[in-house]
N, C-alpha and C positions, 0 to 999 in steps of 0.2 A: 445570821440571816436565818433562822429553824424554820424548818418548814416543816408539817407534819398531817399524817392519813393512815388513816382505820379501817381493816382491816378484817374483813370483810366492815365495807363502808354500811351497805343499808342490807336489808333481811338477813339481821345476826338472830338464830336466836338463842338458847339458855344454855343449850349444849353447847355452843360457839367460842375458840379460842380467839379473844382477840388480838391481836398485832397490828400497836403501833407503833406507825417508824417518822422516822426524826428526818428529813433532810437538815445539814445545817454547811453554813463556811460563813470561813472570817476575811473578812478585807486586809489583813494586817500579816495572814495562818496561820496566830495562832492555835495553841495544843486548848483542846474545846473539851467542855464533859458539859453532858447532855444530864438532866434530873426526868424523869416520870415521872408523872403523881394522875395517879386514876382514880377518877369518882365516879362511884352508882349514885340514882335517884339524890346527887348532892351530897353525898358522904364520901369522902379519900378511907380508899380500900387498900390503896399500894401506893409506896413512896422508893425509886430508887435512882441512885447518884453512878452514874456507869459511863466508859466510857464507847461503847457499843452503841449505837441507833437504833434500839428497838428494842419493847418491853411487851409481853403479852399478860395477858388475863385472861384466866377462866372458872368459874360457878361458879361465879360470885355477885349475878344477876338474876333478872328469870322479869318474862315477859311483860313489858309495859319503862324499864327500867330506862333513862336516859343512862346511855354509858360516853366518857369523855374520858381519852388524854389531853394531858400536857405535857410536851418536853420545850423546859430552858433549861442553855447553850447561852455557857460562860466561856468568855473568855482568859482567866485569871487576872485579868490589865483591870475590869470592874466593868468590863463589859459582856452584855446580855442579851437575852431573845429568847419570846415566846410564841407560843403557838399550840390552839387547841383542838383538835380531832374530837366529832361525837355523834350516834350514832343510838334509837330507840328499838330498844329488845323487842322483837316482833318475835306473835306466840304462834305457834305450830297448830293445828288443826291435827282432833285426837283421830287416829286411827280405828277400821270399824274392819275385820276378817269378812267376809265371802256367809252369807248365813247358809249350814248347815241345816233341812229339816228332821225328824225325827215325827213318824216310822219311814222308814222306804217306802211301803208300800202303805198306801190311806184309804182309808173305810168312810163311809162318813158318817160315822157314830165313836171316829176315832177321834184325837185331839193329838193335833197338831204344837209338835215346840220347836223355835226355835233357836239354835244354840252360835256364838261366835263368841270372838275372842275379838278385844278394846283395849286399847292402850295409848301415853297423852306421853308424847318427852317432855312437861314440863312437869307429867306429877300432880296434873291436874283433879278434881273430881273430879267423876263425865258421870252423864246422862244417858240414860240413853231409852230409847224410842223403840216401837216395831206400827210402824200401819202397816196390812194386813191387806189384803186383794186379793178380790174373787172374779174372774170375771172380768176382770180393770178396771170392779168398782172398788172404792175402802170401805170398810165392815170392821175395820176396827181399829183404834189411831192411842195409841198410851205406855204406856210399861211392862205389858203385860207381851211376855216372851210368847206369849202360846193364845190358839184357835181352836174354839173348840168348833167338832166337821156337827154337831148336832144343834146348833144354833146358823153356822155362819156356811156351808156348802154341804153340799150332795151330788152324787156322783154325775162324772163330768166335768164337772167344775176346775178351772183353773182357779190354783191359789199361791199368791208369792207373798213374801210381804218385802220391806223397806226399812233396814235399821238400821239409828242415827246415832249417834254419839256427838256430846255436845258437852263441852270445857267450859262453858260460861262466856268465850270469847270466839269459838268461831266448833263451827259440827262438821 
């Protein structure tokens, strides 16, 4: 009898190393050999025969892939058992650093620039948007990381920006 578990069993991301662990027993006490087969999105990517009861896989998948590990244990006398465990690779939301605004001293005829660093664990292309607010009201939203004081703000007004990065799945 063989039973398989995957770690992590849920919430795995593309940079994780998955571990497939098998628990096996033989009613006759025979020596067993376990074969592991990994499949990513339905395609076999790795198979190995071992006396060990675990196997690992890393770097062979992307967000959305169904990753399955099948362990087959044989006892050398024609007896065998198979079990499979699977997980779906989840997307990691992109990150955005806290925006810094320049210049640090602002006058009504200045143009403010928002500077941020963005990243995505899967390396997905990112779309970055800037939602500019003046005194709590949105005045400009889109890809422009600058805001003109000539057009949008006056002396003693509060200006801030919310920056959003989108990888096509999460923000």
